[in-house]
N, C-alpha and C positions, 0 to 999 in steps of 0.2 A: 799348309796353314790349318791350324785347329781353331774352330770357331764354336763358341757356346752361345746359345740364345736362351734367355730367361723369358718364359711366357706364363700368362695367367688366363684361366678360364673365367669369363665374366658373364653377366646377364646380357641377353640380346638388347641392342639399342632400341628395339621396338617393343620390348617387354613392358607390361603394365605392372608397376611395383605396388604391392599391397603389404599390410602388416597382419601377422597372425594374432591369435588371442593373447599371446604373451607379449605383444608389442614389438616383436622382432620381424625382420623382413621375411616374407613368405617365399620359400624357394620352390615349393611344389608347383608343377605345371608351368614353370618359367623356362623358356628356351635359353640355353647356354651356348656361348660362342668363344672363340679365341679373341682375347682383347685386340681390337683393331690396330692399335699402335704396335703391338707385338707382331702383327702380321707384316708390317713394314720391316721390322727387325729380322724376321725369318727370311723374307725376300732378299734383303741386303746380304745376309749370310750366304744365301744360295748363289747370288751373283758374284760374290767374292770367291766362293768355291769354284764356280765355273771359269772364272778368270785365272786364278792362281793355283787351283787344285786344293786338296785337303779334305777335311771332314767337318760336318756340321752336327753338333749335338744339341738337342733341345731339352730343357729341364723345367719342371714345374713343381710347386709345392701345393698340395691340395688333396681333395678326396678322389676316389676312384673315377668319378665322372670326368676329371681333368684329362683322362686318357683320350677323350674325344678330341680335345684341342691338340694334344701331342700327336695323335694319329693324323690330324689334318696337316701338321707341319711335316710329318714323315711323307705324307702323300704329295706335298709340294716339292719334296726333294731332300729333306734332311736325312741324315744317315742313321741316327739312333736317338733314343729318348730315355730320359730318366724322370721318374715320378716319385717324389718323396711324400709319404703319407705322414702327416704330423700327429696322427692319433687324436688324443684328447687335448693336446696342447692348444691353448688359445693363441691366435695369430694376430699380430699387428705388423707394421712395416719393419720394426726392429727384429722381431722373431723370424719373419719370412726371410729377411736379408741374411740373418745369421745362419739359417738352414741352407739357403742357396750357396752362400760363400763356403760353408763347410763341404758341401757336395762338390762344388767346382774346384776346391783346393786339391781334390784327389784326381783331377783331370789335367791333361796337357791342354793349354789354351794360349792362343796369341791374341784373340779378340773375343770380348764378351759384348753381346748386343741385347737390347731389350727396348720395349716401348718407353717413351719418356714418362708416361703415366698410364694408369688403368682407368677405364671409363666408369668403373663402379665407385671407387673411393676417391680417385683423382688426387692422391697424395703426392705423386711424383717423387717418392723417396727411396724406393727399394733398390734401384740400380746404383744410385749414389752411395747408399749404405754398403752394398756389396763391394764396390770399388774401395771404399774406406777400409773395410775389413781385410780385403786382399792386398791393400797397399799398392794399388795401381791407379793411374790417372783416369779421370772420367770427363767426357765431353757430352753435354746434354743438348737436347732438341736439334739433332743433326739432320740437315736436309741434303747433304752430299758428303760422300766418304770415298777418299782415294787412299789406297794402301800400296806401299812399295818400299822395299829395302829395309824392313824392320821398323818403318815409321808410317804414320797415318796423318793425312791432312783432312780435317773435317770442317765443313761449312755449317755453322750453327746460327740459329735465329737469336737476335738481340732486339731490344726495343728500338724500333725505327730503322732496322737494317739487318745486316748479317756480318759475321766475322769468320776469319780462317784461324783454325787452331791446329798446330802441329804437335804431335805427341809420339813418344817412343812406345813400341809395343812391349809387353801386353798392356791393353787399356780397355776401358769400358766405354761404349757409345750408346746413347739412347736415341731412338728413332722418332722423328716428327713427320707429320703428314707432308708429302711432297718429296720425301727421300726416294721413293720409287712407286711403282704400281704393282701390288702383290699379284702373283699368278694364281689361277684357279687350278686345283689339283686335277690332273687328267685321270681317266679311268685306269690307264696303265699305272699311274702313280698310286692310285688308291689300292689297287691290287698288290703292288709291291710293298706298300706300307704295312700290310698285314703280316709280312714276313720279316720286317725289320725289327731289330732288337729294342725292347722297351724294358729297362731295368726298374724294378720297383724296390724302393728302400723305405726304411723306417728311421725314426730318430735314434733308435738303438743301433742300427747299422752305422750311423754317423758318429756314434759316441755322444749323442746329445740328449739321450733319454733323461727326462727330469731336469734338464739344464736350460731349457728354453721356455720363457714365459713372456707374454705380452706386457709391455710397459704402459700401453695406452688401451683403455677399455671404453667402449661406447656405453653410456649410461641409459640412453633412451633414443628411440627413433620417432620421427613424426613426418607425416606427409605434408607437402605444401598445400596451402589453401587453394580451393578451386578458383580458376580464373573467372573474374566477374565478366558479365556480358558487356560489350561495348555500347556506347551511346551514339545515337544519330541526332545531330543538332539541325533542326529545320530552319528555314528562313533565308533571307537574302545574305550575301557574303559578309557584308559589314556587320549585320546584326549577329550572324552565326559566329563570327570571329570574336565579338565582344563576349558572347555567352561562353565560348570555348575558353577564353582567357579567364573568365570568372570561375569556371569549373576547375581549371588547372590550378588556380590559386586557392580556392576554398575547399575543394573536395580532394583532388589529387595531391595538393600541397607541394607541387614541384616548381612553382614560381612564386 
């Protein structure tokens, strides 16, 4: 079984986001990690490989720093990696999915996995767009995946419950928290990862030079207003309750 995992390098969840002089997100000095939802996807790919055999390829579109996330996946147990450098091309979900789909179309694959969203932009679009371009089924927010006999049964979250979806392979699945518990790379795995192949490609290699451009562009960025300090209402319970109701009505305007 051939499994492809699409992953993204994102800001650390603990990172403090600031804007530079040009009003864009400051990237210098910010720790970068593998998108946490993509970690679930990598782990699920490795579990499927351990169960049924096969090969796991991880792929990302981004700058050279994205190698760190790919190396982490290799250290976890993936077999090979592909990094596509977009060069000067501006990326949005459309452009990223177009590049990923083109790269994946040159591979043999039975299953494509990815996180259901990235924690930086939260768009939850890329995997679905890849499936649309490749003309294969997609099942989102998967919390359980069973594969057998050329078919897969996925348990996915819906509002107020869950549902089972059966699809024929090849197909795309996006991972949600609860699908599994990602493993930590072992020292042996980290050493092996240094010798595993990482193919570096450009848009020219894919025949996409000058053919990919973002359809959506951020016009400006702004930081949320600092959270205001809380208020302590003194007095007896009945009096404090009346004052609280007054503040909620007149200041917070929530009632």
